[in-house]
PAROPA-156278 format. One line per field, with one value per residue (C-alpha): residue number from 1; residue in three letters; x, y, z negated. Coordinates in steps of 0.02 Angstrom, whole numbers. Layout:
% PAROPA-156278
lokol: NUM|...
bami: ala|...
c1: X|...
c2: Y|...
c3: Z|...
//
This chain:
% PAROPA-156278
lokol: 1|2|3|4|5|6|7|8|9|10|11|12|13|14|15|16|17|18|19|20|21|22|23|24|25|26|27|28|29|30|31|32|33|34|35|36|37|38|39|40|41|42|43|44|45|46|47|48|49|50|51|52|53|54|55|56|57|58|59|60|61|62|63|64|65|66|67|68|69|70|71|72|73|74|75|76|77|78|79|80|81|82|83|84|85|86|87|88|89|90|91|92|93|94|95|96|97|98|99|100|101|102|103|104|105|106|107|108|109|110|111|112|113|114|115|116|117|118|119|120|121|122|123|124|125|126|127|128|129|130|131|132|133|134|135|136|137|138|139|140|141|142|143|144|145|146|147|148|149|150|151|152|153|154|155|156|157|158|159|160|161|162|163|164|165|166|167|168|169|170|171|172|173|174|175|176|177|178|179|180|181|182|183|184|185|186|187|188|189|190|191|192|193|194|195|196|197|198|199|200|201|202|203|204|205|206|207|208|209|210|211|212|213|214|215|216|217|218|219|220|221|222|223|224|225|226|227|228|229|230|231|232|233|234|235|236|237|238|239|240|241|242|243|244|245|246|247|248|249|250|251|252|253|254|255|256|257|258|259|260|261|262|263|264|265|266|267|268|269|270|271|272|273|274|275|276|277|278|279|280|281|282|283|284|285|286|287|288|289|290|291|292|293|294|295|296|297|298|299|300|301|302|303|304|305|306|307|308|309|310|311|312|313|314|315|316|317|318|319|320|321|322|323|324|325|326|327|328|329|330|331|332|333|334|335|336|337|338|339|340|341|342|343|344|345|346|347|348|349|350|351|352|353|354|355|356|357|358|359|360|361|362|363|364|365|366|367|368|369|370|371|372|373|374|375|376|377|378|379|380|381|382|383|384|385|386|387|388|389|390|391|392|393|394|395|396|397|398|399|400|401|402|403|404|405|406|407|408|409|410|411|412|413|414|415|416|417|418|419|420|421|422|423|424|425|426|427|428|429|430|431|432|433|434|435|436|437|438|439|440|441|442|443|444|445|446|447|448|449|450|451|452|453|454|455|456|457|458|459|460|461|462|463|464|465|466|467|468|469|470|471|472|473|474|475|476|477|478|479|480|481|482|483|484|485|486|487|488|489|490|491|492|493|494|495|496|497|498|499|500|501|502|503|504|505|506|507|508|509|510|511|512|513
bami: met|lys|asn|ile|leu|glu|tyr|leu|glu|lys|thr|ala|glu|lys|asn|pro|his|lys|ile|gly|phe|thr|asp|glu|lys|arg|glu|val|ser|phe|leu|gln|leu|met|asn|asn|ser|lys|lys|ile|ala|gly|ser|leu|lys|ser|leu|ser|lys|asn|ser|pro|val|ala|ile|met|ile|glu|arg|ser|val|glu|cys|ile|glu|ser|met|phe|ala|ala|val|tyr|ala|gly|cys|phe|tyr|thr|val|ile|asp|ile|his|ser|pro|leu|ser|arg|ile|asn|glu|ile|phe|gln|ala|leu|lys|pro|gly|ala|val|ile|thr|asp|asn|asp|ser|leu|ser|ile|ala|gly|gln|leu|lys|tyr|leu|ser|glu|glu|asp|ser|glu|asn|ile|gln|leu|ile|leu|tyr|glu|glu|ala|val|lys|asp|his|ile|asp|asn|lys|phe|leu|ser|arg|ala|arg|leu|tyr|met|ile|asp|ser|asp|pro|leu|tyr|val|leu|phe|thr|ser|gly|ser|ser|gly|thr|pro|lys|gly|thr|val|leu|ser|his|arg|ser|val|ile|asn|tyr|ile|glu|trp|val|ser|glu|glu|phe|ser|phe|ser|gln|thr|thr|ile|phe|gly|ser|gln|thr|pro|leu|tyr|phe|ser|met|ser|val|thr|asp|leu|phe|ser|thr|leu|lys|cys|gly|gly|thr|tyr|thr|leu|ile|pro|lys|met|met|phe|ser|phe|pro|val|lys|leu|ile|glu|tyr|met|asn|ser|arg|gln|ile|asn|thr|ile|tyr|trp|val|pro|ser|ala|leu|ala|ile|ala|ser|asn|trp|asn|leu|phe|gln|tyr|glu|lys|leu|met|tyr|ile|glu|lys|val|leu|phe|ala|gly|glu|val|met|pro|val|lys|his|leu|asn|tyr|trp|ile|arg|phe|leu|pro|lys|cys|val|tyr|ala|asn|leu|phe|gly|pro|thr|glu|thr|thr|asp|ile|cys|thr|phe|tyr|val|ile|asp|arg|glu|phe|lys|asp|asp|glu|gln|leu|pro|ile|gly|lys|pro|cys|asn|asn|cys|asp|val|phe|leu|leu|thr|glu|asp|gly|arg|met|ala|ala|pro|gly|glu|glu|gly|glu|ile|ala|val|arg|gly|ser|phe|leu|ala|ser|gly|tyr|tyr|asn|asp|pro|glu|lys|thr|glu|ala|ala|phe|pro|gln|asn|pro|leu|asn|lys|ser|tyr|pro|glu|arg|ile|tyr|lys|thr|gly|asp|leu|ala|arg|leu|asn|glu|lys|gly|glu|tyr|ile|tyr|ile|ser|arg|lys|asp|phe|gln|ile|lys|arg|met|gly|tyr|arg|ile|glu|leu|gly|glu|ile|glu|ala|ala|ala|ile|ser|leu|lys|gly|ile|lys|ser|ala|ala|ala|val|cys|asp|ser|glu|ser|gly|arg|ile|leu|leu|ile|cys|glu|gly|lys|val|lys|glu|pro|glu|gln|ile|ser|glu|thr|leu|lys|lys|lys|ile|pro|ser|tyr|met|leu|pro|asp|glu|ile|ile|lys|ile|lys|val|met|pro|tyr|asn|ala|asn|gly|lys|ile|asp|arg|ala|lys|leu|lys|lys|tyr|ile|thr|thr|asp|arg|lys|met|arg
c1: 4625|4579|4417|4261|4221|4353|4242|4111|4209|4301|4140|4052|4213|4181|3995|3949|3768|3727|3584|3656|3530|3332|3170|3004|3010|3166|3331|3492|3658|3832|3885|3731|3743|3925|3886|3731|3823|3970|3847|3766|3938|3966|3836|3949|4128|4103|4120|4282|4360|4266|4111|3960|3807|3645|3537|3328|3266|3159|3248|3275|3391|3411|3472|3596|3653|3653|3741|3903|3881|3941|4098|4141|4147|4269|4136|4043|3853|3721|3563|3418|3248|3121|2986|3081|3001|3068|3143|3260|3290|3356|3452|3542|3565|3641|3767|3804|3811|3800|3864|3733|3570|3524|3329|3208|3039|2947|3057|3083|2923|3012|3171|3103|3036|3184|3237|3421|3379|3272|3415|3561|3652|3544|3658|3806|3691|3672|3483|3522|3377|3412|3301|3411|3587|3572|3538|3715|3866|4019|4154|4317|4443|4328|4306|4514|4544|4438|4499|4681|4672|4566|4641|4573|4545|4421|4257|4140|3982|3904|3751|3642|3586|3496|3610|3590|3551|3411|3514|3560|3740|3845|3943|4091|4132|4297|4327|4455|4333|4199|4329|4392|4227|4174|4326|4288|4087|4080|4218|4142|3965|4031|3951|3963|3898|3728|3695|3541|3508|3330|3365|3235|3343|3341|3490|3517|3545|3706|3653|3625|3798|3820|3720|3745|3932|3948|3852|3962|4125|4048|3934|3779|3613|3532|3344|3251|3094|2956|2921|2737|2766|2820|2640|2577|2661|2592|2645|2823|2853|2761|2889|3048|3019|2966|3137|3230|3292|3418|3514|3428|3491|3358|3314|3228|3065|3045|3107|2960|2830|2841|2831|2702|2582|2628|2666|2765|2625|2526|2697|2867|3040|3079|3277|3307|3503|3559|3486|3580|3508|3573|3517|3420|3393|3335|3217|3250|3068|3081|3223|3172|3012|3126|3245|3109|3027|3196|3319|3464|3492|3647|3578|3688|3695|3780|3823|3880|3845|3870|4038|4090|4035|3897|3959|4114|4050|3959|3889|3837|3709|3791|3677|3515|3433|3273|3149|3202|3385|3487|3593|3781|3837|3989|4172|4261|4262|4438|4557|4417|4474|4342|4351|4254|4312|4254|4198|4374|4445|4523|4503|4345|4378|4285|4107|4141|4020|4109|4081|4099|4265|4315|4492|4539|4486|4323|4311|4223|4333|4222|4076|4047|4085|4076|4251|4199|4072|4209|4354|4221|4160|4325|4446|4637|4646|4668|4761|4886|4999|5136|5084|4914|4762|4608|4444|4257|4168|3997|3901|3843|3875|3913|4018|4120|4038|4123|4134|4238|4082|4012|3851|3744|3675|3602|3649|3723|3592|3446|3524|3444|3444|3304|3290|3480|3481|3544|3423|3430|3274|3316|3308|3140|3077|3167|3075|2909|2923|2968|2783|2645|2547|2670|2735|2846|2875|2959|3029|3031|3071|3007|3165|3069|2981|3083|2924|2941|2820|2794|2708|2651|2564|2492|2361|2413|2306|2263|2401|2395|2415|2560|2642|2615|2694|2843|2875|2933|3069|3134|3170|3045|3114|3136|2940|2851|2754|2618|2589|2500|2432|2422|2364|2513|2696|2760|2917|3030|3088|3233|3116|3164|3041|3028|3057|3028|2838|2825|2872|2698|2648|2744|2680|2500|2555|2616|2434|2345|2443
c2: 3830|3995|4037|3960|4040|3916|3755|3885|3936|3779|3689|3832|3806|3620|3612|3788|3749|3619|3661|3677|3769|3757|3814|3822|3961|3962|3863|3918|3848|3860|3982|4085|4082|4147|4276|4349|4334|4455|4564|4613|4621|4780|4875|4829|4916|5068|4932|4897|4737|4602|4711|4627|4622|4584|4468|4489|4377|4233|4060|4049|4059|4240|4240|4111|4230|4380|4283|4249|4420|4478|4358|4411|4599|4537|4535|4407|4398|4355|4282|4365|4278|4379|4308|4327|4492|4657|4673|4523|4581|4751|4665|4569|4739|4810|4677|4669|4844|4787|4887|4853|4749|4661|4640|4626|4675|4543|4588|4792|4828|4737|4796|4978|4949|4930|5044|5022|5081|5230|5313|5400|5229|5222|5347|5224|5085|5037|4960|4852|4797|4611|4662|4826|4746|4606|4702|4773|4733|4645|4744|4619|4769|4785|4592|4551|4691|4634|4434|4510|4537|4372|4236|4069|4148|4285|4267|4185|4217|4240|4158|4222|4091|4125|4178|4101|4293|4301|4416|4344|4290|4284|4153|4198|4051|4077|4019|3882|3820|3783|3715|3597|3532|3519|3431|3307|3279|3275|3138|3043|3019|3024|3171|3196|3272|3149|3205|3277|3371|3413|3560|3554|3679|3875|3962|4049|3875|3802|3631|3721|3730|3553|3528|3709|3688|3524|3563|3696|3573|3419|3503|3415|3502|3581|3599|3705|3613|3743|3751|3734|3533|3483|3519|3400|3234|3154|3314|3312|3145|3193|3338|3241|3115|3250|3321|3158|3189|3046|3144|3236|3304|3346|3386|3244|3312|3327|3146|3102|3160|2998|2889|2991|2982|2800|2889|2761|2636|2756|2837|2787|2907|2834|2882|2911|2848|2951|3002|3122|3208|3316|3462|3355|3190|3066|2947|2764|2736|2852|2783|2614|2662|2735|2593|2468|2546|2596|2479|2498|2692|2753|2832|2944|3042|3196|3300|3469|3645|3806|3841|3675|3748|3629|3460|3377|3201|3058|2902|2795|2665|2493|2397|2352|2486|2440|2581|2624|2621|2787|2806|2844|3011|2918|2970|3147|3201|3199|3340|3375|3318|3273|3238|3236|3362|3331|3478|3479|3501|3315|3218|3086|2897|2789|2767|2925|3084|3241|3405|3387|3492|3525|3574|3591|3694|3677|3791|3951|4105|4159|4289|4436|4593|4502|4469|4412|4264|4219|4192|4109|3981|3963|3939|3875|3692|3637|3478|3590|3673|3688|3821|3929|3807|3868|3736|3747|3687|3643|3636|3460|3301|3142|2973|2844|2685|2507|2530|2694|2793|2945|2934|3100|3119|3291|3490|3544|3649|3523|3395|3432|3373|3295|3211|3187|3107|3167|3155|3184|3257|3190|3020|3040|3102|2963|2859|2934|2938|2750|2722|2675|2810|2952|3062|3169|3216|3364|3356|3524|3570|3697|3776|3842|3684|3541|3481|3413|3413|3280|3363|3239|3238|3102|2973|2948|2869|2939|3023|2884|2756|2838|2856|2662|2620|2742|2644|2511|2608|2738|2732|2812|2958|3026|2995|3153|3250|3284|3230|3340|3306|3417|3424|3505|3518|3684|3701|3830|3904|3769|3627|3595|3574|3761|3740|3925|3905|3765|3869|3932|3751|3794|3961|3867|3716|3839|3948|3790|3727
c3: -721|-817|-755|-744|-574|-511|-511|-414|-268|-252|-240|-119|-17|-11|9|38|99|-15|-143|-307|-413|-396|-500|-457|-347|-270|-220|-179|-129|-189|-75|-77|-284|-275|-148|-248|-401|-309|-256|-425|-503|-408|-514|-660|-596|-723|-856|-940|-959|-1056|-1106|-1158|-1022|-1085|-957|-993|-858|-869|-848|-662|-523|-542|-716|-673|-531|-657|-785|-654|-602|-761|-764|-592|-659|-788|-926|-1023|-1037|-1164|-1103|-1209|-1240|-1177|-1271|-1430|-1553|-1509|-1677|-1658|-1478|-1566|-1700|-1558|-1469|-1613|-1654|-1454|-1417|-1228|-1088|-964|-967|-805|-782|-658|-605|-717|-886|-839|-954|-1107|-1085|-1068|-1248|-1325|-1469|-1425|-1248|-1298|-1433|-1414|-1359|-1202|-1127|-1128|-1063|-889|-844|-684|-591|-506|-342|-294|-371|-263|-108|-127|-29|-95|-164|-129|-188|-354|-370|-343|-466|-609|-576|-597|-777|-836|-933|-1003|-1193|-1122|-1168|-1060|-1154|-1333|-1395|-1537|-1662|-1827|-1964|-2145|-2188|-2071|-1946|-1788|-1762|-1599|-1554|-1429|-1321|-1218|-1029|-1106|-1225|-1074|-979|-1077|-1132|-944|-890|-1047|-1014|-801|-822|-977|-894|-708|-667|-473|-308|-311|-512|-492|-680|-733|-859|-998|-1134|-1128|-1049|-1233|-1301|-1315|-1238|-1073|-1047|-1016|-856|-793|-775|-747|-594|-539|-575|-477|-345|-405|-413|-561|-572|-707|-745|-792|-977|-942|-869|-1047|-1078|-950|-979|-809|-719|-781|-718|-555|-555|-596|-457|-324|-363|-363|-547|-621|-754|-904|-1071|-1186|-1339|-1450|-1466|-1273|-1253|-1387|-1249|-1157|-1308|-1410|-1253|-1196|-1054|-945|-953|-811|-725|-696|-663|-515|-518|-678|-724|-875|-1029|-1150|-1297|-1434|-1541|-1682|-1749|-1616|-1710|-1652|-1618|-1475|-1404|-1396|-1309|-1172|-1182|-1147|-998|-912|-982|-847|-889|-996|-1165|-1262|-1449|-1426|-1578|-1626|-1650|-1545|-1613|-1547|-1357|-1353|-1455|-1541|-1546|-1454|-1461|-1304|-1350|-1351|-1451|-1526|-1664|-1763|-1773|-1947|-1926|-1878|-1740|-1760|-1687|-1641|-1617|-1569|-1394|-1288|-1354|-1495|-1690|-1815|-2002|-2162|-2292|-2484|-2579|-2661|-2493|-2464|-2331|-2358|-2384|-2256|-2324|-2434|-2393|-2318|-2236|-2028|-1990|-1808|-1721|-1554|-1395|-1409|-1540|-1526|-1528|-1681|-1711|-1633|-1731|-1869|-1959|-2138|-2067|-1949|-2085|-2185|-2050|-1965|-2100|-2110|-2102|-2288|-2247|-2140|-2247|-2122|-1997|-1927|-1875|-1883|-1910|-1902|-2050|-1976|-2132|-2084|-2183|-2130|-2167|-2072|-2060|-2050|-1863|-1877|-1817|-1885|-1960|-1984|-2153|-2142|-2171|-2344|-2353|-2323|-2468|-2622|-2795|-2921|-3064|-3049|-2873|-2731|-2596|-2406|-2336|-2166|-2245|-2302|-2126|-2039|-2136|-2107|-1919|-1897|-1963|-1842|-1792|-1841|-1697|-1805|-1977|-2064|-2250|-2351|-2535|-2650|-2726|-2865|-2907|-2833|-2752|-2585|-2443|-2308|-2154|-2024|-1841|-1748|-1784|-1958|-2108|-2261|-2356|-2502|-2376|-2299|-2475|-2501|-2351|-2381|-2547|-2439|-2362|-2471|-2666|-2780|-2830|-2632|-2599|-2565|-2701|-2576|-2374|-2265|-2101|-1953|-1788|-1694|-1764|-1721|-1620|-1569|-1402|-1410|-1439|-1612|-1762|-1808|-2015|-2039|-1991|-2124|-2258|-2261|-2344|-2478|-2509|-2503|-2615|-2761|-2753|-2761|-2914
//
């Protein structure tokens, strides 16, 4: 198998009229999805092989059809967050230099505002309107010609994430990487025709890869849950029950909605069987709430960066954990090797801290139009002196426990040193979240002063009382210098805590001193 489209075509041949993809407005069968994608692909026939195609359509069935249209045309796609500031979208376009932009009537005005489309380069960019392109006939000669030259190392998509310099960086994922990952994940979690995914993540986020492409392979159903539902928890449960959703793969912040609102006391999830999560640390307090009300479900903690397709390790919950304990990130996925490197480039011993490094077919090809960052992040394996072998250094710290499971520690840049002690900010957060009444917590450090601020959301006590309780859970040198209560924790579009917005508290703290 060398192309992800083979999943779609085999499923469309086997179950042509089965509903495969749904959103709040529309549903399409696998055959309809395939044919609509082929029709739109005809509008891209002037592009050269492996050209980038930007998709500027709201998270929807239409967006998915446009993604596969780019692939049918022998190109690759990048889904753009249309709610991002125009300046960020322009930065992505400057890096991507797309040969075409597929948009729809709802997003056309946003696409038209982009500087990159209105300057000299706009002459080389096609602006394709979904509503018009989907009416075209299928050009089988063009599709056959495009398919003839496709190989599994061709790029499938580029996902842009925030770079350390502030400029978005585009991670290139190939057909081979996605196929390897989907073959493993669909088998490991027994996805099938009866699997009905309830998707929470945006299509420009790496977590969307799992349920989207597993649906193609297994012939299940992929349901795009409207974003607004997560602001109305009771309606969210009603929606999931009405769609008979039985499998979810969400960020922990989304799962925490249930426990923070004590939701299952009022509404029950009638069909749920599998609960997978990734993207940030899962507070055990929130997981235990789900397990208490839904004890028969399979629960799994998945871990990995965009550069490893979606994940590189996983842990299926197989024992009880206390609210203040930490979940393992588990063991490597099949055909994916994970090991820990010390600062001096050797393999860490069991129990010793090291940076997570990954090798294998899950790896991204590198960063788009950025050979320097690619070379730095995907170096030669320092443990292999015999032949060329790229690895990915994740920037995440972990250790092996006595059970042979990886235990996540923190990001390398999330680790600070104070009073001679090495401090993990994530450990402070975990201790705070375990306290009764605290829904969410984030620890930030002022690099100038070394002061640690703990920002909390929930029905929390006075800061002094929180500090007294924390003394029973963490050493004195880890105690935050100030505890700040806020009404609502800021979250980004992916559902993670927006740490960039928390920096304002550091600025305020400096002014007050």
